[in-house]
C-alpha positions as CSV (number, residue, x, y, z in Angstrom):
1,M,124.3,11.2,88.7
2,V,123.6,13.3,91.4
3,R,121.0,16.3,91.5
4,R,120.6,19.5,93.1
5,K,119.8,22.8,94.0
6,L,121.5,25.2,91.9
7,R,121.7,28.2,93.3
8,V,121.8,31.1,90.2
9,K,120.0,34.0,89.7
10,A,118.5,34.0,85.9
11,L,118.2,31.7,83.3
12,L,119.6,31.5,79.7
13,L,116.6,29.5,77.9
14,D,117.9,27.7,74.5
15,L,115.0,27.8,72.2
16,D,114.1,24.8,69.6
17,G,114.2,21.6,71.4
18,T,113.7,23.4,75.0
19,L,110.8,25.7,74.6
20,V,110.0,24.5,71.3
21,D,109.4,21.0,68.9
22,S,111.1,22.0,65.7
23,T,110.8,18.4,64.6
24,E,108.0,19.0,61.7
25,P,110.3,21.8,60.1
26,L,113.6,19.6,60.3
27,K,110.9,17.3,58.1
28,E,110.0,20.4,55.8
29,A,114.0,21.2,55.8
30,G,114.8,17.8,54.5
31,K,111.9,18.1,52.2
32,A,113.1,21.4,50.5
33,G,117.1,19.8,50.4
34,F,116.6,16.7,48.4
35,V,113.7,19.0,46.4
36,A,116.7,20.9,45.4
37,V,119.2,18.3,43.8
38,G,116.6,15.7,42.6
39,F,115.1,13.6,44.5
40,P,111.3,15.0,45.0
41,N,110.5,11.8,45.9
42,I,113.0,10.7,49.2
43,N,111.1,11.3,52.6
44,D,114.6,11.3,55.0
45,D,113.3,12.1,58.0
46,K,117.0,11.0,60.0
47,I,119.1,12.5,57.7
48,A,117.4,15.3,58.1
49,F,117.6,15.3,61.7
50,E,120.8,14.3,61.9
51,V,121.9,17.7,59.3
52,A,120.8,19.8,61.8
53,R,122.6,17.8,64.8
54,R,125.6,18.4,62.6
55,L,125.4,21.8,62.2
56,E,124.8,22.9,65.1
57,Q,128.1,21.2,65.7
58,A,130.3,22.5,62.9
59,L,130.3,18.8,61.4
60,P,130.8,17.8,57.6
61,I,127.2,16.2,56.7
62,D,128.4,15.0,53.3
63,D,128.8,11.7,54.5
64,L,125.5,11.4,55.0
65,F,124.5,11.8,51.6
66,T,127.2,9.3,49.3
67,R,124.9,6.5,48.6
68,F,122.5,9.8,46.6
69,H,126.2,10.8,44.5
70,L,125.1,14.2,45.4
71,G,129.3,15.7,45.5
72,K,129.6,19.8,45.7
73,H,125.9,19.9,44.9
74,V,125.5,19.1,49.2
75,E,126.7,22.6,49.4
76,E,125.0,24.2,46.7
77,Q,122.2,22.8,46.4
78,F,120.4,21.0,49.7
79,L,121.7,23.0,52.4
80,P,120.8,26.5,51.2
81,A,117.1,24.7,50.6
82,Y,117.5,22.8,53.8
83,L,118.2,26.3,56.2
84,N,115.5,28.5,53.4
85,A,112.9,25.7,54.1
86,Y,113.4,26.0,58.4
87,Y,113.7,28.9,58.7
88,S,110.4,29.5,56.8
89,A,108.8,26.9,58.6
90,V,110.4,26.8,61.6
91,I,107.5,30.5,62.4
92,T,104.9,28.5,61.9
93,K,105.2,24.7,62.2
94,S,107.2,24.7,65.7
95,K,105.1,24.3,68.6
96,P,105.5,24.8,72.4
97,F,106.1,21.8,74.4
98,P,103.4,21.0,76.9
99,N,103.2,23.9,80.0
100,I,105.2,25.3,78.9
101,R,103.4,28.6,79.0
102,E,102.8,27.9,82.8
103,T,106.9,26.7,83.5
104,L,108.2,30.6,81.8
105,E,104.8,31.9,84.3
106,T,106.7,30.6,87.2
107,L,110.4,30.6,86.6
108,S,110.1,34.5,85.9
109,K,108.6,35.1,88.9
110,N,111.9,33.8,90.8
111,F,114.5,34.7,88.6
112,Q,115.4,37.0,84.5
113,L,115.1,35.6,81.8
114,A,117.0,35.2,78.7
115,L,116.4,33.6,75.3
116,I,119.7,32.0,73.3
117,T,119.0,31.0,70.3
118,L,121.8,29.7,67.3
119,R,119.1,30.7,64.3
120,Y,121.1,32.7,62.4
121,T,117.8,35.3,62.1
122,D,117.3,38.9,62.9
123,Q,116.7,39.5,66.7
124,E,112.8,40.9,65.3
125,Q,112.1,37.6,63.8
126,V,112.4,35.9,66.6
127,I,110.9,38.2,69.2
128,D,107.2,38.1,66.5
129,E,107.8,34.5,67.3
130,L,107.5,34.6,71.1
131,K,104.9,37.0,70.7
132,H,102.7,34.5,68.8
133,L,103.7,32.1,71.0
134,G,102.6,33.9,74.3
135,F,106.1,34.3,75.8
136,K,108.0,37.5,74.7
137,K,106.7,39.1,78.1
138,Y,108.8,36.4,80.1
139,F,111.9,37.4,78.7
140,R,114.0,40.5,79.0
141,V,117.0,39.8,76.5
142,V,117.0,37.9,73.1
143,V,120.0,37.3,71.5
144,T,120.6,35.6,68.4
145,A,123.7,33.7,66.7
146,L,123.8,37.4,64.2
147,D,124.0,38.9,67.8
148,V,127.6,37.9,68.5
149,E,131.0,37.6,66.3
150,K,131.4,33.7,67.9
151,P,127.3,31.8,68.7
152,K,127.3,28.7,70.6
153,P,129.5,27.0,71.8
154,F,131.7,29.3,72.4
155,P,130.6,32.3,75.4
156,D,130.2,35.0,73.3
157,A,126.4,34.9,73.3
158,L,125.8,33.8,76.7
159,S,128.0,37.2,78.1
160,V,125.5,39.2,76.2
161,A,122.9,38.4,77.8
162,A,123.9,37.7,81.3
163,Q,125.8,41.4,80.7
164,K,122.2,42.5,79.6
165,L,120.3,41.1,82.3
166,G,122.9,42.3,84.8
167,V,123.9,39.0,86.3
168,P,127.2,38.0,86.8
169,I,127.6,34.7,84.4
170,K,128.4,32.7,87.9
171,D,125.4,33.4,88.3
172,C,123.3,32.5,85.4
173,A,122.5,28.6,84.4
174,I,122.1,28.0,80.7
175,V,119.0,25.2,79.7
176,G,119.1,24.2,77.1
177,D,118.8,20.6,74.3
178,S,121.6,20.7,72.5
179,I,125.7,20.0,72.9
180,V,126.3,23.1,72.1
181,D,124.2,24.9,74.7
182,I,126.7,23.0,77.6
183,Q,129.9,23.1,75.5
184,A,129.2,27.2,75.4
185,G,127.7,27.3,78.9
186,K,131.4,26.0,80.9
187,A,133.1,28.2,78.3
188,A,131.5,31.1,79.7
189,G,131.7,30.4,83.2
190,A,127.9,29.6,83.7
191,K,126.0,26.6,84.7
192,T,124.8,23.7,83.0
193,V,121.5,22.6,82.4
194,A,120.5,19.8,79.7
195,V,117.2,18.8,78.6
196,L,116.4,15.2,77.1
197,T,113.4,17.0,74.5
198,G,115.5,18.0,71.8
199,L,118.2,15.9,68.7
200,F,120.5,14.6,71.8
201,N,120.7,11.3,74.0
202,R,121.1,11.4,77.5
203,E,124.3,9.7,76.4
204,E,125.1,12.1,74.5
205,L,124.9,15.6,77.0
206,E,126.4,13.2,79.8
207,K,129.5,13.1,78.6
208,Q,130.1,17.6,78.5
209,K,128.8,16.7,82.2
210,P,126.4,19.5,82.3
211,E,125.0,20.5,86.2
212,L,122.2,18.4,85.8
213,I,119.9,16.8,83.6
214,I,116.1,16.8,83.3
215,R,113.7,15.3,81.3
216,D,112.2,18.9,80.3
217,L,112.2,22.2,81.2
218,N,109.0,21.7,82.9
219,S,110.8,20.3,86.0
220,L,114.0,22.7,85.8
221,A,112.2,25.0,89.4
222,E,112.2,21.3,91.5
223,F,116.2,22.1,91.0
224,L,116.4,25.7,91.2
225,Q,117.0,27.8,94.5
226,N,117.1,32.3,94.4
227,E,120.9,33.0,95.2
C-alpha cells in the first residue's frame, strides 16, 4: 500500500483498540459470560475476543458456543453478563497504549480532535474516563453510540462530530482499529486510517481499502498534513 500524507483539518479518533488497550476488560467479560451460563471454570479468551469482533459487525455469535450446547442461553444469559462486565471493567482496566498522551498533545496542536466510540454508554461516563486518563483536554467533541440513531458502521456519528467541530467531513479522517471504523468513514465521505492495535489484523483491514494502515496511533503524525 502506498503511504502518502493525508490533508486533513480534523481527526475523529476511536477509543478502544486505538487509544486504549481493552484486552483485560474483554477477558473479564468472557469470564462473566461463562459464569452466567453455568461454566465458571471456562476461561476462553479467544471466544471473548471473537464475541467482541462479531458484535461490532452485528454478526451472530451462537456458533461460537456450539460445544457448550447453550442455545438460547447465549442471548438471554451470556451476552447480558458479558456486556455488563465489559462496561464495568473498561473504565478501570483499560490501559492507554504507550506514549498516547504525548501523541494526542502533538496531534491537537495541528488538528481538531473528536472522540467517536461504539460503546453504548452516555457521554458523561466516557468523558470521566478521558479525564482519568488525562486525555479530555485534547478532545473538543465526544460522540458515543447512544448519541446517534445509527452508530458505526453507519456514518451518523462521524457526521455529528464533524458538524460540531465545524469542519467539512471531507476534511476529516477517522482513525480506528476496526472494520466498522473504515466502513463508517467511507460512508460519511471522510478519509480513513486503520491502526493495527485492536482486534482486526492487517489483511482484514486491507479489504476495507483505507487510505492508510499504520502500526499505531503514535506513528500517525508523520502521515498527515494540515489542510
